[in-house]
PDB file of N, CA, C and O in Angstrom:
ATOM      1  N   MET A   1      47.671  48.219 126.906  1.00  0.00           N
ATOM      2  CA  MET A   1      49.032  48.397 126.281  1.00  0.00           C
ATOM      3  C   MET A   1      49.185  49.612 125.339  1.00  0.00           C
ATOM      4  O   MET A   1      48.452  50.091 124.473  1.00  0.00           O
ATOM      5  N   LYS A   2      50.366  49.927 125.808  1.00  0.00           N
ATOM      6  CA  LYS A   2      50.669  51.510 125.137  1.00  0.00           C
ATOM      7  C   LYS A   2      51.199  51.487 123.850  1.00  0.00           C
ATOM      8  O   LYS A   2      51.841  50.569 123.339  1.00  0.00           O
ATOM      9  N   ARG A   3      50.807  52.840 123.230  1.00  0.00           N
ATOM     10  CA  ARG A   3      50.883  52.670 121.717  1.00  0.00           C
ATOM     11  C   ARG A   3      52.450  52.563 121.491  1.00  0.00           C
ATOM     12  O   ARG A   3      52.917  52.181 120.418  1.00  0.00           O
ATOM     13  N   SER A   4      53.216  52.925 122.565  1.00  0.00           N
ATOM     14  CA  SER A   4      54.734  52.284 121.885  1.00  0.00           C
ATOM     15  C   SER A   4      54.829  51.094 122.173  1.00  0.00           C
ATOM     16  O   SER A   4      55.374  50.396 121.317  1.00  0.00           O
ATOM     17  N   ASP A   5      54.488  50.606 123.088  1.00  0.00           N
ATOM     18  CA  ASP A   5      54.449  48.994 123.144  1.00  0.00           C
ATOM     19  C   ASP A   5      54.178  48.323 121.537  1.00  0.00           C
ATOM     20  O   ASP A   5      54.961  47.680 120.838  1.00  0.00           O
ATOM     21  N   SER A   6      52.702  48.761 121.253  1.00  0.00           N
ATOM     22  CA  SER A   6      52.188  48.191 119.915  1.00  0.00           C
ATOM     23  C   SER A   6      53.351  48.318 118.719  1.00  0.00           C
ATOM     24  O   SER A   6      53.665  47.392 117.971  1.00  0.00           O
ATOM     25  N   GLU A   7      53.966  49.765 118.697  1.00  0.00           N
ATOM     26  CA  GLU A   7      54.904  49.647 117.635  1.00  0.00           C
ATOM     27  C   GLU A   7      56.329  49.081 117.997  1.00  0.00           C
ATOM     28  O   GLU A   7      57.137  48.880 117.090  1.00  0.00           O
ATOM     29  N   LYS A   8      56.637  48.831 119.268  1.00  0.00           N
ATOM     30  CA  LYS A   8      57.877  47.708 119.480  1.00  0.00           C
ATOM     31  C   LYS A   8      57.396  46.241 119.123  1.00  0.00           C
ATOM     32  O   LYS A   8      58.189  45.376 118.750  1.00  0.00           O
ATOM     33  N   ILE A   9      56.016  46.025 119.266  1.00  0.00           N
ATOM     34  CA  ILE A   9      55.875  44.858 119.028  1.00  0.00           C
ATOM     35  C   ILE A   9      55.967  44.265 117.434  1.00  0.00           C
ATOM     36  O   ILE A   9      56.446  43.224 116.983  1.00  0.00           O
ATOM     37  N   ALA A  10      55.236  45.499 116.752  1.00  0.00           N
ATOM     38  CA  ALA A  10      55.405  45.628 115.121  1.00  0.00           C
ATOM     39  C   ALA A  10      56.721  45.235 114.722  1.00  0.00           C
ATOM     40  O   ALA A  10      56.975  44.341 113.915  1.00  0.00           O
ATOM     41  N   THR A  11      57.739  46.120 115.478  1.00  0.00           N
ATOM     42  CA  THR A  11      59.058  45.915 114.907  1.00  0.00           C
ATOM     43  C   THR A  11      59.639  44.562 114.932  1.00  0.00           C
ATOM     44  O   THR A  11      60.128  43.930 113.995  1.00  0.00           O
ATOM     45  N   ALA A  12      59.489  44.203 116.263  1.00  0.00           N
ATOM     46  CA  ALA A  12      59.849  42.953 116.568  1.00  0.00           C
ATOM     47  C   ALA A  12      59.231  41.686 115.886  1.00  0.00           C
ATOM     48  O   ALA A  12      59.916  40.713 115.574  1.00  0.00           O
ATOM     49  N   VAL A  13      57.890  41.775 115.682  1.00  0.00           N
ATOM     50  CA  VAL A  13      57.291  40.804 114.491  1.00  0.00           C
ATOM     51  C   VAL A  13      58.505  40.992 113.276  1.00  0.00           C
ATOM     52  O   VAL A  13      59.305  40.097 113.004  1.00  0.00           O
ATOM     53  N   VAL A  14      58.474  42.276 112.637  1.00  0.00           N
ATOM     54  CA  VAL A  14      59.545  41.971 111.491  1.00  0.00           C
ATOM     55  C   VAL A  14      60.657  41.297 111.786  1.00  0.00           C
ATOM     56  O   VAL A  14      61.014  40.252 111.242  1.00  0.00           O
ATOM     57  N   ASP A  15      61.324  41.988 112.807  1.00  0.00           N
ATOM     58  CA  ASP A  15      62.791  41.354 112.997  1.00  0.00           C
ATOM     59  C   ASP A  15      62.609  39.606 112.843  1.00  0.00           C
ATOM     60  O   ASP A  15      63.184  38.884 112.028  1.00  0.00           O
ATOM     61  N   LEU A  16      61.529  39.166 114.004  1.00  0.00           N
ATOM     62  CA  LEU A  16      61.716  37.832 113.973  1.00  0.00           C
ATOM     63  C   LEU A  16      61.191  37.165 112.562  1.00  0.00           C
ATOM     64  O   LEU A  16      61.631  36.062 112.235  1.00  0.00           O
ATOM     65  N   LEU A  17      60.453  37.705 111.921  1.00  0.00           N
ATOM     66  CA  LEU A  17      60.523  37.015 110.623  1.00  0.00           C
ATOM     67  C   LEU A  17      61.790  37.172 109.698  1.00  0.00           C
ATOM     68  O   LEU A  17      62.148  36.325 108.879  1.00  0.00           O
ATOM     69  N   ALA A  18      62.300  38.144 109.895  1.00  0.00           N
ATOM     70  CA  ALA A  18      63.841  38.196 109.337  1.00  0.00           C
ATOM     71  C   ALA A  18      64.557  37.079 109.826  1.00  0.00           C
ATOM     72  O   ALA A  18      65.057  36.234 109.084  1.00  0.00           O
ATOM     73  N   VAL A  19      64.604  37.063 110.825  1.00  0.00           N
ATOM     74  CA  VAL A  19      65.321  35.540 111.332  1.00  0.00           C
ATOM     75  C   VAL A  19      65.078  34.513 110.806  1.00  0.00           C
ATOM     76  O   VAL A  19      65.885  33.692 110.373  1.00  0.00           O
ATOM     77  N   ALA A  20      63.916  34.471 110.799  1.00  0.00           N
ATOM     78  CA  ALA A  20      63.126  33.152 110.005  1.00  0.00           C
ATOM     79  C   ALA A  20      63.685  32.931 108.517  1.00  0.00           C
ATOM     80  O   ALA A  20      64.130  31.857 108.112  1.00  0.00           O
ATOM     81  N   ARG A  21      63.604  34.000 107.838  1.00  0.00           N
ATOM     82  CA  ARG A  21      64.408  34.068 106.399  1.00  0.00           C
ATOM     83  C   ARG A  21      65.388  33.846 106.150  1.00  0.00           C
ATOM     84  O   ARG A  21      65.712  33.269 105.112  1.00  0.00           O
ATOM     85  N   ARG A  22      66.322  34.319 107.212  1.00  0.00           N
ATOM     86  CA  ARG A  22      67.836  33.951 107.168  1.00  0.00           C
ATOM     87  C   ARG A  22      68.020  32.438 107.460  1.00  0.00           C
ATOM     88  O   ARG A  22      68.786  31.829 106.714  1.00  0.00           O
ATOM     89  N   LYS A  23      67.380  31.740 108.498  1.00  0.00           N
ATOM     90  CA  LYS A  23      67.487  30.732 108.681  1.00  0.00           C
ATOM     91  C   LYS A  23      67.209  29.623 107.957  1.00  0.00           C
ATOM     92  O   LYS A  23      67.773  28.530 108.002  1.00  0.00           O
ATOM     93  N   MET A  24      66.157  30.035 107.179  1.00  0.00           N
ATOM     94  CA  MET A  24      65.826  28.981 105.780  1.00  0.00           C
ATOM     95  C   MET A  24      66.726  29.176 104.712  1.00  0.00           C
ATOM     96  O   MET A  24      66.723  28.476 103.699  1.00  0.00           O
ATOM     97  N   GLY A  25      67.795  30.479 105.003  1.00  0.00           N
ATOM     98  CA  GLY A  25      68.836  30.757 103.784  1.00  0.00           C
ATOM     99  C   GLY A  25      68.023  31.226 102.567  1.00  0.00           C
ATOM    100  O   GLY A  25      68.284  30.825 101.433  1.00  0.00           O
ATOM    101  N   LEU A  26      67.101  32.026 102.818  1.00  0.00           N
ATOM    102  CA  LEU A  26      66.457  32.659 101.658  1.00  0.00           C
ATOM    103  C   LEU A  26      67.002  34.184 101.501  1.00  0.00           C
ATOM    104  O   LEU A  26      67.589  34.637 102.483  1.00  0.00           O
ATOM    105  N   ASN A  27      66.861  35.038 100.331  1.00  0.00           N
ATOM    106  CA  ASN A  27      67.348  36.166 100.079  1.00  0.00           C
ATOM    107  C   ASN A  27      66.011  36.794  99.806  1.00  0.00           C
ATOM    108  O   ASN A  27      64.987  36.112  99.759  1.00  0.00           O
ATOM    109  N   TYR A  28      66.020  37.900  99.652  1.00  0.00           N
ATOM    110  CA  TYR A  28      64.927  38.677  99.408  1.00  0.00           C
ATOM    111  C   TYR A  28      64.000  37.957  97.858  1.00  0.00           C
ATOM    112  O   TYR A  28      62.823  37.602  97.795  1.00  0.00           O
ATOM    113  N   GLU A  29      64.911  37.942  96.924  1.00  0.00           N
ATOM    114  CA  GLU A  29      64.442  37.349  95.860  1.00  0.00           C
ATOM    115  C   GLU A  29      63.596  35.827  95.873  1.00  0.00           C
ATOM    116  O   GLU A  29      62.529  35.609  95.299  1.00  0.00           O
ATOM    117  N   ASP A  30      64.188  35.103  96.484  1.00  0.00           N
ATOM    118  CA  ASP A  30      63.652  33.804  96.850  1.00  0.00           C
ATOM    119  C   ASP A  30      62.162  34.020  97.734  1.00  0.00           C
ATOM    120  O   ASP A  30      61.043  33.609  97.428  1.00  0.00           O
ATOM    121  N   LEU A  31      62.646  34.925  99.097  1.00  0.00           N
ATOM    122  CA  LEU A  31      61.183  34.984  99.730  1.00  0.00           C
ATOM    123  C   LEU A  31      60.113  35.755  98.834  1.00  0.00           C
ATOM    124  O   LEU A  31      58.912  35.546  99.007  1.00  0.00           O
ATOM    125  N   GLY A  32      60.627  36.748  97.770  1.00  0.00           N
ATOM    126  CA  GLY A  32      59.771  37.484  96.760  1.00  0.00           C
ATOM    127  C   GLY A  32      58.915  36.333  95.836  1.00  0.00           C
ATOM    128  O   GLY A  32      57.695  36.335  95.676  1.00  0.00           O
ATOM    129  N   GLY A  33      59.622  35.616  95.423  1.00  0.00           N
ATOM    130  CA  GLY A  33      58.950  34.284  94.668  1.00  0.00           C
ATOM    131  C   GLY A  33      58.002  33.598  95.405  1.00  0.00           C
ATOM    132  O   GLY A  33      57.002  33.166  94.831  1.00  0.00           O
ATOM    133  N   LEU A  34      58.174  33.425  96.647  1.00  0.00           N
ATOM    134  CA  LEU A  34      57.171  32.513  97.294  1.00  0.00           C
ATOM    135  C   LEU A  34      56.103  33.649  97.880  1.00  0.00           C
ATOM    136  O   LEU A  34      55.016  33.176  98.212  1.00  0.00           O
ATOM    137  N   THR A  35      56.258  35.009  98.042  1.00  0.00           N
ATOM    138  CA  THR A  35      54.972  35.726  98.772  1.00  0.00           C
ATOM    139  C   THR A  35      54.420  36.503  97.317  1.00  0.00           C
ATOM    140  O   THR A  35      53.210  36.728  97.337  1.00  0.00           O
ATOM    141  N   GLY A  36      55.031  36.873  96.259  1.00  0.00           N
ATOM    142  CA  GLY A  36      54.424  37.460  95.509  1.00  0.00           C
ATOM    143  C   GLY A  36      55.156  38.885  95.564  1.00  0.00           C
ATOM    144  O   GLY A  36      55.158  39.591  94.556  1.00  0.00           O
ATOM    145  N   LEU A  37      55.754  39.289  96.705  1.00  0.00           N
ATOM    146  CA  LEU A  37      56.227  40.570  96.740  1.00  0.00           C
ATOM    147  C   LEU A  37      57.422  40.834  96.294  1.00  0.00           C
ATOM    148  O   LEU A  37      58.261  39.941  96.169  1.00  0.00           O
ATOM    149  N   HIS A  38      57.713  42.368  95.929  1.00  0.00           N
ATOM    150  CA  HIS A  38      58.819  42.735  95.339  1.00  0.00           C
ATOM    151  C   HIS A  38      60.258  42.688  96.365  1.00  0.00           C
ATOM    152  O   HIS A  38      60.279  43.245  97.462  1.00  0.00           O
ATOM    153  N   ALA A  39      61.128  42.122  95.939  1.00  0.00           N
ATOM    154  CA  ALA A  39      62.180  42.008  96.636  1.00  0.00           C
ATOM    155  C   ALA A  39      62.587  43.158  97.513  1.00  0.00           C
ATOM    156  O   ALA A  39      63.139  42.979  98.598  1.00  0.00           O
ATOM    157  N   THR A  40      62.250  44.563  96.929  1.00  0.00           N
ATOM    158  CA  THR A  40      62.633  45.514  97.176  1.00  0.00           C
ATOM    159  C   THR A  40      61.750  46.091  98.639  1.00  0.00           C
ATOM    160  O   THR A  40      62.066  46.797  99.597  1.00  0.00           O
ATOM    161  N   SER A  41      60.416  45.322  98.186  1.00  0.00           N
ATOM    162  CA  SER A  41      59.567  45.735  99.185  1.00  0.00           C
ATOM    163  C   SER A  41      59.844  44.976 100.459  1.00  0.00           C
ATOM    164  O   SER A  41      59.616  45.436 101.578  1.00  0.00           O
ATOM    165  N   LEU A  42      60.302  43.898 100.240  1.00  0.00           N
ATOM    166  CA  LEU A  42      60.820  42.911 101.544  1.00  0.00           C
ATOM    167  C   LEU A  42      61.934  43.433 102.177  1.00  0.00           C
ATOM    168  O   LEU A  42      62.155  43.208 103.367  1.00  0.00           O
ATOM    169  N   SER A  43      62.792  44.241 101.349  1.00  0.00           N
ATOM    170  CA  SER A  43      63.878  44.849 101.943  1.00  0.00           C
ATOM    171  C   SER A  43      63.723  45.920 102.862  1.00  0.00           C
ATOM    172  O   SER A  43      64.257  45.933 103.972  1.00  0.00           O
ATOM    173  N   LEU A  44      62.711  47.170 102.230  1.00  0.00           N
ATOM    174  CA  LEU A  44      62.428  48.178 103.088  1.00  0.00           C
ATOM    175  C   LEU A  44      61.533  47.897 104.354  1.00  0.00           C
ATOM    176  O   LEU A  44      61.488  48.680 105.303  1.00  0.00           O
ATOM    177  N   ILE A  45      60.738  46.578 104.289  1.00  0.00           N
ATOM    178  CA  ILE A  45      60.072  46.026 105.422  1.00  0.00           C
ATOM    179  C   ILE A  45      61.164  45.710 106.373  1.00  0.00           C
ATOM    180  O   ILE A  45      61.148  46.213 107.497  1.00  0.00           O
ATOM    181  N   GLU A  46      61.963  45.036 106.057  1.00  0.00           N
ATOM    182  CA  GLU A  46      62.920  44.412 107.103  1.00  0.00           C
ATOM    183  C   GLU A  46      63.834  45.588 107.909  1.00  0.00           C
ATOM    184  O   GLU A  46      64.360  45.554 109.022  1.00  0.00           O
ATOM    185  N   ARG A  47      63.795  46.685 106.828  1.00  0.00           N
ATOM    186  CA  ARG A  47      64.701  47.953 107.392  1.00  0.00           C
ATOM    187  C   ARG A  47      64.004  48.863 108.057  1.00  0.00           C
ATOM    188  O   ARG A  47      64.400  49.994 108.338  1.00  0.00           O
ATOM    189  N   HIS A  48      62.543  48.199 108.424  1.00  0.00           N
ATOM    190  CA  HIS A  48      61.635  49.274 108.989  1.00  0.00           C
ATOM    191  C   HIS A  48      61.646  50.724 108.459  1.00  0.00           C
ATOM    192  O   HIS A  48      61.573  51.697 109.210  1.00  0.00           O
ATOM    193  N   LEU A  49      61.750  50.808 107.020  1.00  0.00           N
ATOM    194  CA  LEU A  49      61.356  51.820 106.082  1.00  0.00           C
ATOM    195  C   LEU A  49      60.168  51.887 105.440  1.00  0.00           C
ATOM    196  O   LEU A  49      59.807  52.869 104.791  1.00  0.00           O
ATOM    197  N   ARG A  50      59.142  50.267 105.680  1.00  0.00           N
ATOM    198  CA  ARG A  50      58.118  50.521 104.917  1.00  0.00           C
ATOM    199  C   ARG A  50      57.378  49.605 106.175  1.00  0.00           C
ATOM    200  O   ARG A  50      57.999  48.770 106.832  1.00  0.00           O
ATOM    201  N   LYS A  51      56.105  49.894 106.350  1.00  0.00           N
ATOM    202  CA  LYS A  51      55.306  49.294 107.391  1.00  0.00           C
ATOM    203  C   LYS A  51      54.573  47.904 106.484  1.00  0.00           C
ATOM    204  O   LYS A  51      53.976  48.356 105.506  1.00  0.00           O
ATOM    205  N   PRO A  52      54.504  46.843 106.540  1.00  0.00           N
ATOM    206  CA  PRO A  52      53.641  45.856 105.870  1.00  0.00           C
ATOM    207  C   PRO A  52      52.336  45.611 106.536  1.00  0.00           C
ATOM    208  O   PRO A  52      52.096  45.651 107.743  1.00  0.00           O
ATOM    209  N   THR A  53      51.536  45.350 105.555  1.00  0.00           N
ATOM    210  CA  THR A  53      49.867  45.235 105.848  1.00  0.00           C
ATOM    211  C   THR A  53      49.936  43.906 106.506  1.00  0.00           C
ATOM    212  O   THR A  53      50.892  43.129 106.527  1.00  0.00           O
ATOM    213  N   PHE A  54      48.717  43.772 107.059  1.00  0.00           N
ATOM    214  CA  PHE A  54      48.662  42.425 107.873  1.00  0.00           C
ATOM    215  C   PHE A  54      48.770  41.313 106.672  1.00  0.00           C
ATOM    216  O   PHE A  54      49.671  40.479 106.590  1.00  0.00           O
ATOM    217  N   VAL A  55      47.702  41.458 105.775  1.00  0.00           N
ATOM    218  CA  VAL A  55      48.057  40.237 104.621  1.00  0.00           C
ATOM    219  C   VAL A  55      49.448  39.930 104.072  1.00  0.00           C
ATOM    220  O   VAL A  55      49.884  38.792 103.897  1.00  0.00           O
ATOM    221  N   ASN A  56      50.161  41.176 103.797  1.00  0.00           N
ATOM    222  CA  ASN A  56      51.653  40.581 103.229  1.00  0.00           C
ATOM    223  C   ASN A  56      52.145  39.664 104.744  1.00  0.00           C
ATOM    224  O   ASN A  56      52.313  38.458 104.569  1.00  0.00           O
ATOM    225  N   LEU A  57      52.340  40.140 106.000  1.00  0.00           N
ATOM    226  CA  LEU A  57      52.953  39.618 107.237  1.00  0.00           C
ATOM    227  C   LEU A  57      52.459  38.045 107.056  1.00  0.00           C
ATOM    228  O   LEU A  57      53.262  37.116 107.130  1.00  0.00           O
ATOM    229  N   CYS A  58      51.107  37.866 106.822  1.00  0.00           N
ATOM    230  CA  CYS A  58      50.821  36.646 106.517  1.00  0.00           C
ATOM    231  C   CYS A  58      51.149  35.540 105.240  1.00  0.00           C
ATOM    232  O   CYS A  58      50.994  34.320 105.202  1.00  0.00           O
ATOM    233  N   ARG A  59      51.620  36.410 104.310  1.00  0.00           N
ATOM    234  CA  ARG A  59      52.061  35.736 103.284  1.00  0.00           C
ATOM    235  C   ARG A  59      53.534  35.648 103.448  1.00  0.00           C
ATOM    236  O   ARG A  59      54.131  34.638 103.075  1.00  0.00           O
ATOM    237  N   ILE A  60      54.013  36.434 103.869  1.00  0.00           N
ATOM    238  CA  ILE A  60      55.674  36.170 104.593  1.00  0.00           C
ATOM    239  C   ILE A  60      55.534  34.982 105.533  1.00  0.00           C
ATOM    240  O   ILE A  60      56.452  34.162 105.552  1.00  0.00           O
ATOM    241  N   ALA A  61      54.529  34.822 106.275  1.00  0.00           N
ATOM    242  CA  ALA A  61      54.810  33.926 107.540  1.00  0.00           C
ATOM    243  C   ALA A  61      54.597  32.632 106.918  1.00  0.00           C
ATOM    244  O   ALA A  61      55.290  31.690 107.303  1.00  0.00           O
ATOM    245  N   SER A  62      53.677  32.449 105.954  1.00  0.00           N
ATOM    246  CA  SER A  62      53.200  31.054 105.200  1.00  0.00           C
ATOM    247  C   SER A  62      54.692  30.615 104.539  1.00  0.00           C
ATOM    248  O   SER A  62      55.273  29.546 104.725  1.00  0.00           O
ATOM    249  N   ALA A  63      55.109  31.670 103.772  1.00  0.00           N
ATOM    250  CA  ALA A  63      56.164  31.542 102.828  1.00  0.00           C
ATOM    251  C   ALA A  63      57.419  30.762 103.703  1.00  0.00           C
ATOM    252  O   ALA A  63      58.189  29.903 103.274  1.00  0.00           O
ATOM    253  N   LEU A  64      57.363  31.309 104.966  1.00  0.00           N
ATOM    254  CA  LEU A  64      58.255  30.905 105.737  1.00  0.00           C
ATOM    255  C   LEU A  64      58.156  29.828 106.814  1.00  0.00           C
ATOM    256  O   LEU A  64      59.014  29.629 107.674  1.00  0.00           O
ATOM    257  N   ARG A  65      56.890  29.084 106.655  1.00  0.00           N
ATOM    258  CA  ARG A  65      56.428  28.103 107.266  1.00  0.00           C
ATOM    259  C   ARG A  65      56.665  28.083 108.723  1.00  0.00           C
ATOM    260  O   ARG A  65      57.274  27.212 109.344  1.00  0.00           O
ATOM    261  N   VAL A  66      55.954  29.442 109.324  1.00  0.00           N
ATOM    262  CA  VAL A  66      55.915  29.757 110.551  1.00  0.00           C
ATOM    263  C   VAL A  66      54.599  30.294 110.872  1.00  0.00           C
ATOM    264  O   VAL A  66      54.078  30.795 109.875  1.00  0.00           O
ATOM    265  N   ARG A  67      53.910  30.357 111.887  1.00  0.00           N
ATOM    266  CA  ARG A  67      52.615  30.702 112.264  1.00  0.00           C
ATOM    267  C   ARG A  67      52.839  32.046 112.574  1.00  0.00           C
ATOM    268  O   ARG A  67      53.687  32.211 113.450  1.00  0.00           O
ATOM    269  N   LEU A  68      52.324  33.063 112.109  1.00  0.00           N
ATOM    270  CA  LEU A  68      52.104  34.418 112.356  1.00  0.00           C
ATOM    271  C   LEU A  68      51.704  34.359 113.649  1.00  0.00           C
ATOM    272  O   LEU A  68      52.629  34.816 114.321  1.00  0.00           O
ATOM    273  N   SER A  69      50.743  34.010 114.389  1.00  0.00           N
ATOM    274  CA  SER A  69      50.392  33.720 115.689  1.00  0.00           C
ATOM    275  C   SER A  69      51.453  33.554 116.690  1.00  0.00           C
ATOM    276  O   SER A  69      51.439  34.238 117.714  1.00  0.00           O
ATOM    277  N   THR A  70      52.212  32.839 116.499  1.00  0.00           N
ATOM    278  CA  THR A  70      53.333  32.274 117.176  1.00  0.00           C
ATOM    279  C   THR A  70      54.676  33.565 117.287  1.00  0.00           C
ATOM    280  O   THR A  70      55.293  33.901 118.299  1.00  0.00           O
ATOM    281  N   ILE A  71      54.845  34.167 115.661  1.00  0.00           N
ATOM    282  CA  ILE A  71      55.812  35.042 115.787  1.00  0.00           C
ATOM    283  C   ILE A  71      55.353  36.530 116.805  1.00  0.00           C
ATOM    284  O   ILE A  71      56.111  37.162 117.541  1.00  0.00           O
ATOM    285  N   VAL A  72      53.861  36.794 116.535  1.00  0.00           N
ATOM    286  CA  VAL A  72      53.572  37.832 117.593  1.00  0.00           C
ATOM    287  C   VAL A  72      53.453  37.578 118.627  1.00  0.00           C
ATOM    288  O   VAL A  72      53.651  38.524 119.390  1.00  0.00           O
ATOM    289  N   ARG A  73      53.139  36.443 119.178  1.00  0.00           N
ATOM    290  CA  ARG A  73      53.366  35.878 120.691  1.00  0.00           C
ATOM    291  C   ARG A  73      54.864  36.192 121.329  1.00  0.00           C
ATOM    292  O   ARG A  73      55.193  36.629 122.432  1.00  0.00           O
ATOM    293  N   ASN A  74      55.572  35.817 120.260  1.00  0.00           N
ATOM    294  CA  ASN A  74      56.902  35.636 120.571  1.00  0.00           C
ATOM    295  C   ASN A  74      57.478  37.282 120.740  1.00  0.00           C
ATOM    296  O   ASN A  74      58.175  37.545 121.720  1.00  0.00           O
ATOM    297  N   ALA A  75      57.208  38.152 119.925  1.00  0.00           N
ATOM    298  CA  ALA A  75      57.242  39.375 119.620  1.00  0.00           C
ATOM    299  C   ALA A  75      56.860  40.299 121.106  1.00  0.00           C
ATOM    300  O   ALA A  75      57.605  41.166 121.563  1.00  0.00           O
ATOM    301  N   GLU A  76      55.625  39.913 121.670  1.00  0.00           N
ATOM    302  CA  GLU A  76      54.886  40.502 122.746  1.00  0.00           C
ATOM    303  C   GLU A  76      55.933  40.032 124.073  1.00  0.00           C
ATOM    304  O   GLU A  76      56.334  40.814 124.935  1.00  0.00           O
ATOM    305  N   ASN A  77      56.172  38.948 124.016  1.00  0.00           N
ATOM    306  CA  ASN A  77      57.057  38.349 124.967  1.00  0.00           C
ATOM    307  C   ASN A  77      58.713  39.096 125.162  1.00  0.00           C
ATOM    308  O   ASN A  77      59.290  39.173 126.247  1.00  0.00           O
ATOM    309  N   GLN A  78      59.258  39.591 123.860  1.00  0.00           N
ATOM    310  CA  GLN A  78      60.253  39.868 123.736  1.00  0.00           C
ATOM    311  C   GLN A  78      60.198  41.516 124.529  1.00  0.00           C
ATOM    312  O   GLN A  78      60.922  41.954 125.423  1.00  0.00           O
ATOM    313  N   VAL A  79      59.077  42.158 123.820  1.00  0.00           N
ATOM    314  CA  VAL A  79      58.524  43.521 124.630  1.00  0.00           C
ATOM    315  C   VAL A  79      58.599  43.588 126.032  1.00  0.00           C
ATOM    316  O   VAL A  79      59.325  44.329 126.695  1.00  0.00           O
ATOM    317  N   ARG A  80      57.586  42.546 126.531  1.00  0.00           N
ATOM    318  CA  ARG A  80      57.485  42.632 127.884  1.00  0.00           C
ATOM    319  C   ARG A  80      58.711  42.471 128.521  1.00  0.00           C
ATOM    320  O   ARG A  80      58.813  43.141 129.550  1.00  0.00           O
ATOM    321  N   GLN A  81      59.672  41.791 128.227  1.00  0.00           N
ATOM    322  CA  GLN A  81      60.988  41.272 128.931  1.00  0.00           C
ATOM    323  C   GLN A  81      61.750  42.494 128.900  1.00  0.00           C
ATOM    324  O   GLN A  81      62.508  42.770 129.830  1.00  0.00           O
ATOM    325  N   GLY A  82      61.623  43.165 128.008  1.00  0.00           N
ATOM    326  CA  GLY A  82      62.503  44.574 128.070  1.00  0.00           C
ATOM    327  C   GLY A  82      62.142  45.743 128.693  1.00  0.00           C
ATOM    328  O   GLY A  82      62.826  46.767 128.713  1.00  0.00           O
ATOM    329  N   ASP A  83      60.684  45.534 129.380  1.00  0.00           N
ATOM    330  CA  ASP A  83      60.195  46.325 130.196  1.00  0.00           C
ATOM    331  C   ASP A  83      60.799  46.458 131.600  1.00  0.00           C
ATOM    332  O   ASP A  83      60.310  47.246 132.409  1.00  0.00           O
TER     333      ASP A  83
END
């Protein structure tokens, strides 16, 4: 896997988590309360201005009741389809 693919997958993971957040009707404050992350940090992550740690991705996915492994697999598929 090329490094640029890794970056595309990381971006897609964040985007898919953002979609899941919106589907649940949560704002950044709501998600922050569930994850312990500050709403500003969540906003910066979703706008790709801050890179989340693996632990924070796990916390976000858990709060959204999605499996991070599923999100990563879907992100990989999106990137592959774009090639």
